[in-house]
C-alpha positions as semicolon CSV with decimal commas, in nm:
position;residue;x (nm);y (nm);z (nm)
1;M;13,188;14,030;10,362
2;P;13,490;13,881;10,173
3;K;13,700;14,188;10,269
4;L;13,628;14,126;10,637
5;S;13,730;13,758;10,612
6;A;14,053;13,852;10,437
7;S;14,129;14,111;10,705
8;V;14,066;13,862;10,984
9;A;14,289;13,604;10,814
10;L;14,563;13,862;10,764
11;L;14,546;13,972;11,129
12;S;14,561;13,609;11,237
13;L;14,877;13,555;11,034
14;F;15,041;13,864;11,181
15;S;14,955;13,760;11,536
16;L;15,093;13,410;11,477
17;A;15,413;13,554;11,335
18;A;15,460;13,766;11,647
19;I;15,449;13,461;11,876
20;P;15,792;13,299;11,910
21;A;15,791;12,939;11,802
22;A;15,820;12,709;12,101
23;S;16,016;12,456;11,903
24;A;16,253;12,705;11,740
25;Q;16,608;12,579;11,767
26;T;16,883;12,812;11,883
27;P;17,113;12,882;11,591
28;V;17,454;12,721;11,611
29;D;17,735;12,959;11,707
30;F;18,023;12,907;11,463
31;A;18,257;13,169;11,614
32;G;18,476;12,912;11,790
33;F;18,476;12,684;11,489
34;N;18,578;12,967;11,255
35;Q;18,860;13,073;11,486
36;S;18,988;12,714;11,511
37;C;18,954;12,658;11,138
38;M;19,142;12,975;11,044
39;G;19,418;12,878;11,288
40;A;19,452;12,524;11,155
41;A;19,664;12,587;10,845
42;T;19,910;12,306;10,915
43;F;19,629;12,066;11,006
44;L;19,424;12,142;10,693
45;L;19,694;12,233;10,441
46;G;20,020;12,081;10,557
47;Q;20,334;12,292;10,574
48;V;20,259;12,628;10,416
49;P;20,567;12,825;10,305
50;P;20,603;13,172;10,458
51;E;20,552;13,344;10,122
52;V;20,198;13,201;10,101
53;D;19,923;13,367;10,304
54;S;19,731;13,062;10,429
55;A;19,427;13,281;10,499
56;T;19,369;13,311;10,124
57;I;19,310;12,935;10,118
58;L;19,151;12,894;10,460
59;T;18,890;13,166;10,409
60;P;18,698;12,984;10,133
61;L;18,774;12,642;10,285
62;C;18,646;12,733;10,632
63;G;18,346;12,916;10,484
64;C;18,255;12,605;10,289
65;L;18,291;12,388;10,598
66;Q;18,070;12,617;10,802
67;A;17,803;12,608;10,532
68;S;17,820;12,229;10,512
69;F;17,794;12,197;10,891
70;G;17,478;12,407;10,911
71;A;17,259;12,113;11,013
72;L;17,490;11,996;11,292
73;S;17,425;12,056;11,659
74;Q;17,626;12,297;11,874
75;A;17,794;11,999;12,043
76;D;17,900;11,863;11,703
77;V;18,041;12,198;11,589
78;D;18,221;12,246;11,922
79;E;18,381;11,900;11,894
80;L;18,499;11,975;11,540
81;A;18,640;12,307;11,659
82;A;18,828;12,123;11,933
83;D;18,963;11,879;11,674
84;L;19,087;12,163;11,456
85;G;19,230;12,346;11,756
86;G;19,411;12,037;11,878
87;T;19,229;12,037;12,211
88;S;19,004;11,735;12,163
89;T;19,083;11,414;12,347
90;D;18,983;11,050;12,330
91;E;18,761;11,124;12,630
92;S;18,583;11,412;12,454
93;H;18,531;11,190;12,149
94;A;18,383;10,915;12,366
95;A;18,165;11,164;12,555
96;H;18,032;11,304;12,228
97;G;17,825;10,992;12,177
98;D;17,844;10,946;11,801
99;Y;18,188;11,075;11,713
100;E;18,238;10,824;11,431
101;R;17,932;10,962;11,248
102;L;18,056;11,316;11,308
103;L;18,400;11,226;11,174
104;E;18,247;11,074;10,859
105;T;18,036;11,386;10,806
106;A;18,335;11,616;10,858
107;S;18,561;11,412;10,629
108;S;18,302;11,406;10,352
109;S;18,244;11,781;10,385
110;L;18,616;11,853;10,381
111;Q;18,665;11,645;10,066
112;S;18,382;11,837;9,897
113;C;18,521;12,172;10,009
114;Y;18,869;12,093;9,874
115;A;18,700;12,044;9,535
116;M;18,526;12,384;9,540
117;P;18,640;12,617;9,260
118;E;18,728;12,893;9,511
119;V;18,951;12,658;9,711
120;I;19,112;12,513;9,399
121;A;19,184;12,865;9,272
122;A;19,340;12,962;9,607
123;L;19,560;12,651;9,604
124;D;19,664;12,722;9,246
125;A;19,747;13,083;9,337
126;A;19,959;12,958;9,629
127;Q;20,145;12,730;9,391
128;A;20,206;13,020;9,153
129;I;20,349;13,229;9,439
130;M;20,581;12,946;9,537
131;N;20,694;12,894;9,177
132;A;20,761;13,267;9,135
133;Q;20,978;13,268;9,448
134;D;21,193;12,981;9,328
135;P;21,107;12,849;8,982
136;A;21,382;12,585;9,003
137;T;21,212;12,420;9,301
138;P;20,962;12,154;9,197
139;A;20,612;12,177;9,338
140;T;20,566;12,010;9,674
141;P;20,301;11,736;9,690
142;E;20,068;11,966;9,886
143;Y;20,081;12,233;9,615
144;K;20,063;12,056;9,282
145;P;19,827;12,228;9,039
146;A;19,473;12,151;9,150
147;D;19,394;11,929;8,854
148;Q;19,695;11,708;8,947
149;Q;19,662;11,720;9,323
150;P;19,520;11,410;9,492
151;V;19,255;11,477;9,752
152;P;19,421;11,407;10,089
153;E;19,293;11,151;10,335
154;I;19,132;11,357;10,610
155;K;19,151;11,269;10,976
156;L;19,010;11,534;11,204
157;A;19,109;11,367;11,528
158;P;19,471;11,428;11,628
159;S;19,664;11,122;11,740
160;N;19,731;11,108;12,111
């Protein structure tokens, strides 16, 4: 009889797994955020010299941001994408409902992502490229070696 009970329990588990969860949340679509983030070099990095491929820095930075925003709602992610894309407005911030909380979350995440080893290495590599192009030119404040670079104050909302 124990084999029959185990079989019934196993069948019950399989049938429950086949039923879609009524409370399952739709996964957040990060496509728009990723596009905005990868296009926001000046916003996220400052002026990037033409000899530096900003994608080498933005790829790990934007990936980190996406991972850190995994618990946010689609509306939150869309508002952050609009901020990065320069299309957000005071009205969209007000309509969001809790934009100040979202801004704090985004700023904290961005600070953490700037400190990631992959991002630091990409910034250091960019500095090395710039130094190789013109070794007589001192490093710009945005591209000091990572261990000497202050973490910038982050403001995701463009001034209107």
